[in-house]
N, C-alpha and C positions, 0 to 999 in steps of 0.2 A: 719688508724683505726677509725671507727666511735664511738662517744661517746654516751652512753645510755642517753636518754632523758625521764624523768618521765612524764606522762600524767597528765594534770590538773585534781584536785579532781573532778571539776564539770563534766567533760568529763566521768571519771570513773563512777560516780554515774549514768550518764545519761544512759549509755549502759551497761546492765549487761553482755552482750556476750562479751564486749571487756575485762571485768574483768577476765572472763573464759580464754581468751588468755593469760593475764599477770600470772594467776596462773600456766598455763601449762609451761610457759617459766622459771618459777622460782622453779619448783619443784625439789626435791632430785634427781630424775631419770635423768632429763637433766643434772644436774650438775655433776653427776657422769660419764656421757658418754662424756661430753665436757673437753678435756685435757687442761691443763694449756697453756696460750699463748694468741693469738689474740681472742677478744670477739666473740663469735658465731654471725652469722646473726639472730639466732633465739631470742636473747637478745637484739638485736638492732633495732631500729626503721626502718623499711623500708618504706620510702616514696613513693615507686612506687606502693604499695597496696592501695586500697581504705581507709581501717582503718588507715594506716600510714599516707596517704594524710590529712585525717580528723584530726589526731593528730597535725600534723604540722600546720593546719589552726588554731586549737584552741589555740596551743601555741602563734601564732602571735596575735591573737584576745586579749588573756588573758594578754600578756606581752608587748602590743604595746606600744611604746612611742610616737607615733603619736598623734596629738592632732588637732581636727577640730578648725578652726577660729570661732570667736563668730559671730552670725548675726549682720546686720546693727542695728536692735532693736529687742525687744523681739518679738518672734513669738507665737500667741495664735491661736490654731486650735481647731475647734470642729470637733469631728471625727464622722461623720453622715450618716445613710442609713437607710431608713424606712424598707427595706428588711432584715430579720433576717438571720443569718448564713453566712455572707459575709466576716467575718474576720474583724468586726470593732473593736472590743476590742482587738483582737489579733495585729492587726496594731497598735492601741494606745500604748500598753505596749512595744511592741518589737522595735518600732521606738524610744520610749523613752530610752530604754535600750541601743539601738545601739548608740544614740547620748551621752549618759552619759559614756559609756565605752570608748568613744573617747574625753572625757574631758569636755562635754557640760552639765551644771547644768539644769535639767530637772524636770519638774512636770507633774503628771497626776492626774486630778480631776476625781473621779469616780461618775458619776451621775446616774448610773444603778443600781437600788435596788438589783440586783442579785449579785453585788459586785464582778463579775468576774475579772475586772481589778485589784482590791485590792489584791485578791488572787494570782494572778499572779506575782505580786510585792512582795510578801512575807509578806503582812500584815496580820497576822493571828488573832490578837486580834480586832474583829469586832463586840463585843456584843453591844446590845442595850444600848445606853446611853454613849458610848465612843465617844470622839471627831471624828466628820465625816463630810461629805459634807451636811447632813441634817441640823445640827446646824448652819453651815454656812449660808445655804439658808434661814432660819427662822430668822437669826438674833441673835442667841443665843450665838454665838461664832465667834471671829475674824479669818480670814484665817490662821494666823500664829501659833494659839493655835491647829488648826486640822491638821498641817502638819506631816506626818510621814516618816521617812527616811526608803527606801528600804534596807534590811539586805545584798543585794547583790552588792550594789553600793552607795558609799557615795555622789555621785552627783544626785542620782536618789531619787525622792521625791513622795509622793502621798497623796491626801486628800481622804480618803478611805469612801466607802459607808457601811452603816449598814442596818439592817432591818427596821430602822425608817424611811429610806428613801421611803419605799413603801407608806406611807400615806401622804407624802410631797405634791403631788399635790392636794390633797383635801385642805389640810391647806393653800396652797398658793392662792387658789381661792380667799379667803375673805381678803387677804392682799393687802396693798397699794403697787402700782408699782410692782405687782406680776411678771411681765417678766423681770424686771431689777434687781431682788434680787442678782443674781450671780455676774452680772457686777459691782454692788456698792461694793459687798465684795471683789471683786478681785483687785479694786482700790488700796487696802492695798499693793498689790505686787508691786506697782510703785518704791518703794525703795529697792526692792529685788534684787538679782543677778540671778534669773531664766532666762534663754535664751530661752527655749522651754516650752510651755505648752500645753498639750494634754487633752481635755475634752471629756470624753467617755460617751455617753448619750444612753438612751434605744433606741430600734428599733421602736419608735413611735412618733408621734409628738405632745405630751402633754406638760405641762408646764416645765417639766424638760428639754426637749430638746429645746423648745422656750427660756428658760434662758440661755442655752449653745450658741444657736445661737445669741443671743443679746450680750453676754459677749465676744464674739470672732470676730475679724475682717476677719477670714479665715475659710473656710470650707474645710475639706479633705473627700473624698468620696471614701472608698474602694469598689471595684466591683469585684465580683468574676467571673473567666473565665469559666462559665457554661451556661446551658440552662436559659433562663429568666434573663440574667444579668442585662439588662436594665429595668427589671419590676420594676415599683415604682419610677425609676429615674426621670421621667418626674414630677410625682406629688411631689417629693422631691424638685425639681428645681422650682416649682411654689410656694412651701411653703418658700423656702430660698427668693425668690423675694418678697414674701408678708412681711416677716420679715424685709427684706432690706427696703421696701417702708415705713413701719410703725414704725419700732423700732431700726432698726440698719443701717443706709445708708452705713457704712463702709463695710458691709458684702459682700464677693466675694467667690465663689468657685474657690480655686487657685490650689488644688492638687487632682489628682485622681490617686489611685493606684490600678492596677491589681493584684488581690490575687487568690490562689488556681489554678495556671496555670499548665496544664498538657501538657507537649510539645510532648506527645506521639499522641495526638489526633489533628484532623484538626479542631474540635470544638473550642478548646482554641485559636488558631490563628484567627478563623473567629471573635469570641467574642471580641478579643483584637482589631482587625482592626476596628470592628464597634464602639468600646468604643473611640478609637482615632479619628475616623471621627466626633464623636458627640462632643467630648470635646477638640479636638486639642492638642496644645502643654501644656495643663494644665495636661496631662497624663504623668507620670514619665516614663522614658525609663526603668527602673527596674522593672521587674515583680517578684512577690513572687510565688514560686512553691508550688504545693500541697506537703505537708511532713506531714508524720507521727510525727516526732520529733517535729514539731510545734505544732501538736494536744496534744502530751504527756505533754509538758513542764507545762502547768498550773496545772496538777494533781500532781506535785511535787512542786507547789507554786514558780515557776520560770519562767522567759522568755526564749525564745529559746537562747538568747546570753549567759545566765548562765547555762542553761541545757545541751545544746550541741553547743558549740561556733565554733566547725568546720564543722556543718552541712551546707547543701546546703541552708536551710531555714535562718539560722543566717547570713550567708555571703549576702544573698539577702536583708534582712533588713538592714544590714550595708552599702551595696551599696546605697540602698534608702535613708538612713540618709545622706551619703555624697553627694547624688544628691539634696537633699534638701538644703543643706548649700551651694553647689556650685551655685545653681540657685539663692539663696539670694545674694550671692557675686557678681553674674554676672548681676543682675538687671532683672532676667528672671520673668517667669510668676507669680511667688510667690512674688517678691519683690514689696513692696508698699510705697509710700511715708509716 
């Protein structure tokens, strides 16, 4: 006899249609028709159905006792792409959440004035004047004073963006060592126990993005599997080389992640092949599928890991996070002395 298993609250919240199924199975009419004895299959989880399989995956994610090993040293990534709409912010927050749910202490620094990364991590109080990346950049506040813990995971932290960040580039122009402001501020993290840091920057090459590139030794580039996928990538690579030559000699593009992959189209495979030819083994094997759930999650101030942990999108980001860690331990493309 199978034992009823309750679905996680996050998954119930994520998909209203599943709630309707639950109400139907617990209605008085069903109870009257069911005679005492073995539990009906109507009230038992059926893992042979898509909904049942998703519920089982969600349970495994939310109640996993598996912990990823810590990296050899702190990994600091700038997640960058000058082309908008490629899943840059989505990649930053969901990879961070995937690592955190597997025991890795992770920080997201939101350098985009839109503040979408902050919203996705559940940081709702972002009024002007609240501790944020703006105060850190202009030197009004130390990094530790701006840290905010995500309400969804005790190992996931954020330095949020507020509307004040919109004018930061103008203020930075007249400041001494304007390109190094973030790197100097992040030196305070040397004594912290963050294992991964993701810097989400705007889709442009202004002083905010330059600060992110100077502060991190690694660049992660999300590329969508659609038309014009490599549009702007050549310019981005030239800009990265320029920053490396003049401001940050450690800077390398170490990781490329394919996003918005639609396996039903030949185009997606063609784009993936083209990106792999261009970047080689810097491209992760894991690809992120196009997913409505991934798009919906920020609207609920959640990452996909919290919104629908059993979805294909959540599984893909979990796989990508494990691949990052495995490559580091194996001394792969991302591992640096």
